[in-house]
Backbone as a printed PyTorch tensor [residue, N CA C, xyz], in Angstrom:
tensor([[[198.7020, 128.0300, -13.8400],
         [197.8100, 127.3250, -14.9770],
         [197.9910, 125.6660, -14.6440]],

        [[197.0800, 124.4550, -14.7660],
         [197.0520, 123.3690, -14.4770],
         [198.2000, 122.7940, -15.3720]],

        [[198.6730, 121.3440, -14.6100],
         [198.9600, 120.5500, -15.8760],
         [198.4100, 119.1280, -15.8820]],

        [[198.3330, 117.7870, -16.1740],
         [198.2130, 116.9020, -15.9790],
         [199.2250, 115.7320, -16.9650]],

        [[199.3050, 114.4850, -16.7990],
         [200.1760, 113.3860, -16.4300],
         [199.1960, 112.4600, -16.5600]],

        [[199.4030, 111.6610, -18.2240],
         [198.5450, 110.6320, -18.4490],
         [199.5400, 109.5420, -19.4410]],

        [[199.4410, 108.2730, -18.1480],
         [199.8010, 107.1720, -18.4710],
         [198.9830, 106.2550, -19.2000]],

        [[199.9710, 105.1560, -19.6240],
         [199.3750, 103.4750, -19.6880],
         [198.3470, 104.2180, -21.0150]],

        [[198.8910, 104.9530, -21.7040],
         [197.8370, 105.2820, -23.1820],
         [197.9330, 103.8670, -24.3060]],

        [[197.0660, 103.8470, -24.7380],
         [196.6090, 102.9630, -25.7610],
         [197.8530, 102.0260, -26.1020]],

        [[198.5720, 101.4600, -26.7800],
         [199.6450, 101.9150, -28.3330],
         [199.5930, 102.5060, -29.4530]],

        [[199.8990, 103.3260, -29.6720],
         [199.7260, 104.1320, -31.3270],
         [199.2400, 105.4990, -30.7620]],

        [[198.8000, 105.5000, -30.0280],
         [198.0600, 107.2360, -29.5070],
         [199.1050, 107.7030, -29.4020]],

        [[200.2160, 108.2510, -28.5340],
         [201.0760, 109.0740, -28.8870],
         [201.7450, 109.0530, -30.0340]],

        [[201.6300, 108.6000, -31.6650],
         [202.2810, 108.3980, -32.8610],
         [201.3020, 109.3650, -33.0630]],

        [[199.7540, 108.4750, -32.8660],
         [199.3050, 109.4540, -33.8690],
         [198.9220, 110.8610, -33.1010]],

        [[199.1800, 111.2730, -31.9690],
         [199.0760, 112.6410, -31.2330],
         [200.0400, 113.4790, -32.2770]],

        [[200.9550, 112.9380, -32.0990],
         [202.5020, 113.4780, -32.9370],
         [201.8350, 113.8210, -34.6560]],

        [[201.3260, 112.6350, -34.9970],
         [201.2230, 113.0770, -36.8620],
         [200.0720, 114.1710, -36.6350]],

        [[198.9570, 114.0330, -35.4330],
         [198.1760, 115.3300, -36.0240],
         [198.4960, 116.8400, -35.5940]],

        [[199.5930, 116.7090, -34.7930],
         [199.9950, 117.3190, -33.7990],
         [201.2920, 118.5400, -35.3420]],

        [[201.9760, 117.4210, -36.1420],
         [202.7780, 117.9170, -37.3680],
         [201.3880, 118.6300, -38.0120]],

        [[200.5440, 118.0080, -38.4710],
         [199.1330, 118.5380, -39.2220],
         [198.8620, 119.9380, -39.3140]],

        [[198.6380, 119.9570, -38.0940],
         [198.5950, 121.1150, -37.8670],
         [199.4680, 122.2980, -36.9200]],

        [[200.3810, 122.1450, -37.4260],
         [202.1030, 122.6400, -37.1470],
         [201.5960, 123.1960, -35.4120]],

        [[201.4700, 122.2310, -35.0410],
         [201.4620, 122.7700, -33.5690],
         [202.2030, 120.9940, -32.4670]],

        [[202.3410, 122.2200, -31.4230],
         [203.7360, 120.6120, -30.7130],
         [202.4460, 119.6850, -29.6840]],

        [[203.0800, 118.7610, -29.5580],
         [202.1090, 117.3690, -29.0070],
         [201.0810, 118.1720, -28.0880]],

        [[202.1280, 118.6700, -27.8440],
         [201.6740, 119.7240, -26.2100],
         [199.8190, 120.5100, -26.2550]],

        [[200.2860, 121.0690, -27.4470],
         [199.3730, 121.9580, -27.4330],
         [198.0810, 121.1350, -28.1650]],

        [[198.6390, 120.1610, -29.4650],
         [197.3130, 119.4540, -30.3020],
         [196.6340, 118.9210, -28.4360]],

        [[196.9270, 118.3190, -27.7450],
         [196.9640, 117.4640, -26.6800],
         [195.3670, 118.5120, -26.2150]],

        [[195.9530, 119.3000, -25.5990],
         [195.2070, 121.2080, -24.9400],
         [194.4410, 121.2610, -26.1000]],

        [[194.6830, 121.6350, -27.2180],
         [193.1990, 121.5160, -28.0620],
         [192.0000, 120.4280, -27.8290]],

        [[192.9460, 119.2210, -28.5820],
         [191.8490, 118.0090, -28.3370],
         [190.4650, 117.8860, -27.3290]],

        [[191.6300, 118.2580, -25.7270],
         [190.4310, 117.8940, -24.6100],
         [190.1680, 119.4420, -24.5430]],

        [[190.2530, 120.4330, -24.6090],
         [189.5190, 122.3070, -24.6510],
         [187.9960, 121.5180, -25.4520]],

        [[188.4060, 121.1510, -26.8610],
         [187.1030, 121.0700, -28.1030],
         [186.5650, 119.8160, -27.4160]],

        [[186.2880, 119.0610, -26.6580],
         [185.7380, 117.4260, -26.1770],
         [185.2010, 118.0210, -25.3200]],

        [[185.9310, 118.9910, -24.5940],
         [185.1150, 119.8180, -22.8500],
         [183.9750, 120.8490, -22.9850]],

        [[183.8870, 121.3350, -24.8010],
         [183.1650, 122.4560, -24.1200],
         [182.2230, 121.7170, -25.1190]],

        [[181.9170, 120.8680, -25.8990],
         [180.9310, 120.3340, -26.4200],
         [179.5710, 119.8330, -25.4070]],

        [[180.0680, 119.5290, -24.5040],
         [179.6440, 119.0440, -23.1250],
         [180.0540, 119.1100, -21.9030]],

        [[179.4000, 120.7250, -21.9550],
         [179.2880, 121.3630, -20.1510],
         [179.9250, 120.2710, -18.8700]],

        [[180.5900, 120.7130, -18.1800],
         [180.3990, 120.1650, -17.0260],
         [179.4250, 120.5360, -15.6040]],

        [[178.6230, 119.9420, -14.9840],
         [177.5680, 120.4580, -14.1770],
         [178.4260, 120.4450, -12.6970]],

        [[177.9290, 120.8310, -11.7480],
         [177.7690, 120.6330, -10.6210],
         [178.3150, 119.2910,  -9.7500]],

        [[176.6360, 119.0200, -10.7460],
         [176.6090, 117.4150, -10.3270],
         [177.3010, 116.1270, -10.8300]],

        [[177.5510, 116.9720, -11.8250],
         [178.6340, 115.7880, -12.6200],
         [180.0560, 115.2790, -11.7120]],

        [[180.2700, 116.7650, -11.3600],
         [181.2110, 116.5980, -10.2420],
         [181.4550, 116.1070,  -9.2480]],

        [[180.6940, 116.1150,  -8.5820],
         [180.2240, 115.8070,  -7.1520],
         [180.0360, 114.3130,  -7.8640]],

        [[179.6790, 113.2370,  -8.9520],
         [179.7890, 112.1330,  -8.6910],
         [180.0220, 112.0410,  -9.3440]],

        [[181.6140, 111.7580,  -9.0950],
         [182.7780, 111.0440,  -9.6190],
         [183.5090, 110.4510,  -8.3540]],

        [[184.3570, 109.1300,  -9.0590],
         [184.3510, 107.9870,  -7.9380],
         [184.5940, 108.3550,  -6.8400]],

        [[184.7400, 107.7210,  -5.7850],
         [185.4080, 108.3790,  -4.7560],
         [186.9960, 108.3360,  -4.0100]],

        [[187.2780, 109.5720,  -3.8670],
         [188.6530, 109.8450,  -3.5440],
         [189.1430, 110.3640,  -4.9390]],

        [[188.1420, 110.9410,  -5.8230],
         [188.7270, 111.8040,  -6.7310],
         [189.2880, 113.0440,  -6.1580]],

        [[190.1830, 113.6820,  -7.0930],
         [190.6210, 115.1820,  -6.6310],
         [190.1860, 116.0670,  -7.1170]],

        [[188.6560, 117.2800,  -6.6100],
         [188.3250, 118.2040,  -7.2510],
         [188.8490, 119.7600,  -6.7750]],

        [[189.1730, 120.3950,  -7.9320],
         [189.2200, 121.9610,  -7.4640],
         [188.2860, 121.9920,  -7.6060]],

        [[188.0890, 122.7980,  -6.7930],
         [186.4030, 123.4080,  -6.9370],
         [186.8610, 125.5530,  -6.6190]],

        [[186.5290, 125.3990,  -8.2520],
         [186.3160, 126.7950,  -8.2560],
         [185.2250, 126.9740,  -9.0000]],

        [[183.8960, 127.3780,  -8.8180],
         [183.1570, 127.8360,  -9.4750],
         [183.3180, 128.7570, -10.6760]],

        [[183.7910, 129.2750, -10.3420],
         [183.5830, 130.9540, -11.4010],
         [184.3910, 130.6200, -12.2550]],

        [[185.3900, 129.6540, -12.2130],
         [186.5850, 128.9520, -13.4780],
         [185.9190, 128.0200, -14.2470]],

        [[184.7550, 126.9340, -13.2340],
         [184.5370, 125.4430, -14.3580],
         [183.4810, 126.5630, -14.9620]],

        [[182.8340, 127.5850, -15.3610],
         [181.3110, 127.8100, -15.8020],
         [180.2630, 126.3580, -15.5690]],

        [[179.9610, 126.2190, -14.5100],
         [179.3250, 125.5530, -14.2200],
         [177.3470, 125.6150, -14.8280]],

        [[176.2640, 125.0740, -14.7700],
         [175.2390, 125.0550, -14.8850],
         [174.2720, 123.9460, -14.2610]],

        [[172.9050, 124.6930, -14.3320],
         [172.2960, 124.1640, -13.0910],
         [171.5560, 122.9380, -13.7320]],

        [[171.5260, 121.9340, -13.3330],
         [170.5350, 120.7700, -13.6730],
         [169.8680, 119.9550, -12.8570]],

        [[169.1670, 119.5910, -12.6100],
         [168.4420, 118.6440, -11.9700],
         [169.1380, 116.9600, -12.3020]],

        [[169.5720, 116.3570, -10.1740],
         [170.0980, 114.7410, -10.5060],
         [169.9550, 114.1140, -10.6410]],

        [[169.8040, 113.2180, -11.1050],
         [169.2080, 111.8060, -11.5330],
         [169.4560, 111.2440, -10.0880]],

        [[168.7810, 110.5520,  -9.6920],
         [169.1580, 109.7680,  -8.5210],
         [167.9320, 108.4580,  -8.8210]]])
């Protein structure tokens, strides 16, 4: 299982996430996972997207697990 730590959230973000989690009867962590998963499902990543990230970004290349689609890069 992968993990992520998010620092420097805007004021009130954690409280809003906690309130939303309570509404859905989930933990804050489960609610954050649901939000991230939902957002990423709406706009699938492509290999071009991964390769165009900021220099020095850490990318775990697991093509079978990424559900990548092909598209022509914008040059």
